[in-house]
C-alpha positions in Angstrom: 105.4 161.2 196.1 107.2 160.5 192.8 109.9 158.5 194.2 107.9 156.5 196.7 104.9 155.9 194.6 104.9 156.9 191.1 108.0 155.4 189.8 107.5 152.2 191.5 104.1 151.6 190.0 105.4 152.4 186.7 108.3 150.1 187.2 105.7 147.2 188.3 103.7 148.1 185.2 100.7 149.1 187.4 100.6 153.0 186.9 97.4 152.9 185.3 95.7 152.2 188.8 98.4 152.7 191.3 101.2 155.6 192.2 99.4 158.7 192.5 95.9 160.2 194.0 93.5 161.1 191.1 90.2 160.3 189.7 90.1 156.5 188.6 93.2 155.2 190.8 92.7 152.7 193.4 93.1 155.1 196.4 95.5 152.9 198.4 96.5 155.4 200.7 98.5 155.1 204.4 98.2 158.0 206.6 101.2 157.9 209.4 103.1 160.1 211.8 106.6 159.7 211.1 107.6 161.4 214.4 105.7 159.4 216.9 107.4 156.5 218.7 106.3 153.1 219.9 107.4 150.1 221.9 107.1 146.8 220.0 105.4 144.3 222.3 104.3 140.9 220.8 101.8 140.5 223.7 100.3 144.1 223.8 99.7 143.2 220.2 101.5 146.4 219.0 102.6 144.8 215.4 100.1 143.5 213.0 101.8 140.2 211.9 101.0 136.7 211.3 104.2 135.7 213.0 103.8 135.2 216.7 107.2 136.8 217.4 109.6 139.6 216.4 113.2 140.5 216.6 112.2 144.0 217.7 110.5 142.8 220.7 110.6 145.2 223.6 112.5 148.0 221.4 111.2 151.5 220.7 110.7 152.3 217.1 109.8 155.4 215.1 106.9 155.9 212.9 103.4 155.1 213.6 100.6 154.0 211.1 97.3 156.0 211.7 95.0 154.6 209.1 95.0 152.5 205.8 92.9 152.7 202.8 92.6 150.1 200.3 90.6 151.1 197.2 89.2 154.0 199.2 88.0 151.8 202.0 89.5 152.0 205.6 90.8 148.7 206.5 93.3 149.8 209.5 92.6 152.6 212.0 94.5 153.6 215.2 96.1 150.6 215.9 93.3 148.4 215.2 91.7 146.7 211.8 89.0 148.7 210.6 85.3 147.8 210.7 85.8 146.1 207.3 89.1 144.5 207.8 91.0 143.1 204.5 90.8 144.0 200.8 87.5 145.5 199.6 86.3 143.3 196.8 84.8 145.9 194.4 
């Protein structure tokens, strides 16, 4: 956690609100399964991207995001955007 969250937050000057899970921080968290595989399929919408194609189309990749929380609000869950997609404003 220190190498992937705290140190980058400190380097970027945002360690007062990011980089660790504690009271008063933003609660930006990604829950993922690093062992699960998926096949990229641009027509099957396996990637959430603004660009309509991918160099990875048809390839099997490892690591699947299950949920994403921004400021404690779920914005992505199980392959689809959450009920309130986007960044919370409060």
